[in-house]
C-alpha positions in Angstrom: 0.0 0.0 0.0 1.2 3.5 -0.7 0.4 7.0 0.6 -2.9 7.2 -1.4 -4.0 3.9 0.1 -3.7 2.1 -3.2 -2.8 -1.6 -3.1 -1.6 -3.3 -6.3 -2.3 -7.0 -6.5 -2.9 -9.7 -9.1 -6.4 -9.9 -10.7 -8.2 -13.1 -9.5 -10.4 -15.2 -11.7 -13.3 -14.6 -9.3 -16.7 -13.1 -9.9 -16.1 -10.1 -7.7 -12.8 -9.1 -9.5 -14.2 -9.8 -13.0 -17.4 -7.8 -12.4 -15.4 -4.8 -11.2 -12.8 -4.8 -14.0 -15.5 -5.2 -16.6 -17.4 -2.3 -15.1 -14.3 -0.1 -15.3 -13.6 -1.2 -18.9 -17.2 -0.2 -19.8 -16.7 3.2 -18.2 -13.4 3.7 -20.0 -13.8 2.4 -23.5 -16.4 2.1 -26.3 -18.4 -1.1 -26.5 -16.1 -2.4 -29.3 -13.0 -1.7 -27.3 -14.0 -2.8 -23.8 -12.8 -6.2 -22.6 -15.5 -8.7 -21.5 -15.4 -11.2 -18.7 -14.3 -13.8 -21.2 -11.5 -11.6 -22.5 -10.1 -11.1 -19.0 -10.3 -14.9 -18.4 -8.3 -15.4 -21.7 -5.7 -12.9 -20.6 -5.4 -14.6 -17.2 -4.6 -17.8 -19.1 -1.6 -16.3 -20.8 0.4 -14.8 -17.9 -1.8 -14.4 -14.8 1.0 -12.6 -12.9 0.8 -9.8 -15.5 -2.8 -9.0 -14.8 -2.8 -6.4 -12.1 -5.5 -4.4 -10.3 -5.3 -1.3 -8.1 -7.5 -1.4 -5.1 -8.6 1.3 -2.6 -10.5 0.2 0.5 -11.2 -3.2 -1.0 -12.6 -1.8 -4.2 -10.9 -2.2 -7.6 -10.3 1.2 -9.1 -8.0 0.2 -12.1 -6.4 -2.6 -14.0 -3.4 -3.2 -16.2 -3.4 -6.4 -18.4 -0.3 -7.6 -20.1 1.5 -10.7 -21.5 5.0 -11.6 -22.3 6.0 -12.1 -25.9 9.6 -13.2 -25.7 11.6 -10.3 -24.3 8.8 -7.7 -24.6 5.6 -7.1 -22.7 2.4 -6.5 -24.6 0.3 -4.0 -22.6 -3.2 -4.9 -23.8 -5.3 -2.8 -21.5 -5.0 -0.1 -18.8 -8.3 1.2 -17.4 -8.8 3.5 -14.4 -12.3 4.2 -12.9 -13.2 7.8 -13.9 -13.4 8.9 -10.3 -9.8 7.9 -9.7 -8.1 9.3 -12.8 -5.3 11.8 -12.5 -4.5 10.6 -9.0 -1.5 8.5 -10.0 -3.2 5.1 -10.1 -2.1 4.4 -13.6 1.4 5.4 -12.8 1.5 3.0 -9.8 0.2 0.1 -11.9 2.8 0.8 -14.6 5.7 1.0 -12.1 4.6 -2.3 -10.5 4.3 -3.9 -14.0 7.8 -2.6 -15.0 9.3 -4.0 -11.8 7.6 -7.4 -12.4 8.6 -7.5 -16.1 12.2 -6.7 -15.3 12.3 -9.8 -13.1 11.3 -11.9 -16.1 14.0 -10.4 -18.4 11.6 -8.1 -20.3 13.5 -5.3 -22.1 10.6 -3.4 -23.7 6.9 -2.7 -23.2 4.7 -2.1 -26.2 1.1 -0.9 -26.5 -1.4 0.4 -28.9 -3.6 3.5 -28.5 -6.2 5.2 -30.6 -4.8 8.2 -32.5 -7.7 10.3 -31.1 -7.2 9.3 -27.5 -5.3 12.5 -26.5 -5.4 11.9 -22.8 -4.1 8.4 -23.2 -1.4 9.6 -25.6 -0.4 12.3 -23.1 -0.3 9.7 -20.2 1.9 7.2 -22.1 4.3 9.9 -23.3 4.6 11.2 -19.7 5.5 7.7 -18.6 8.3 7.5 -21.2 6.6 5.8 -24.1 7.5 6.9 -27.6 5.5 6.4 -30.8 7.0 3.6 -32.8 4.5 3.2 -35.7 1.0 3.8 -37.1 -1.4 0.9 -37.3 -3.9 1.7 -40.1 -7.4 0.6 -39.4 -6.4 -1.1 -36.2 -9.6 -0.7 -34.3 -13.0 -2.3 -35.1 -14.4 1.0 -36.3 -11.5 1.5 -38.7 -9.7 4.1 -36.7 -5.9 4.1 -36.9 -3.9 3.1 -33.8 -0.5 4.2 -32.7 2.1 1.7 -31.6 4.1 3.0 -28.6 7.0 1.5 -26.8 9.3 2.0 -23.9 12.6 0.3 -23.1 13.0 -0.9 -19.5 
């Protein structure tokens, strides 16, 4: 736990955890982009130790979902409940993920973000990520994505 009372822990394949992270996804992303309960279960099947949640007073307020692909980490989703954005929850999740990834020999983190997601782009740039490519038509609605990466 840190000064803000945030605890970072692994996501559990339990109804309570899954219900809360799906709710946060639905508040954070469009219907086409939000992960479902089944999506979270699939990601838990890859590398469960890289599925983290941030909790305050026993309530999940954010999540970060990743998997290892050789020596890089694919950051698939980071969602923070709207009431807890801009309080450092995403930064805490990323720092914990970077520490964990380094223990597994990961050298780089990659992610994709919508070109129009200005707040997401600003956050990832602030956290040291750089644009590394454009992904034409990456999203289901045809919008381009930006590939971003950070060496760790």
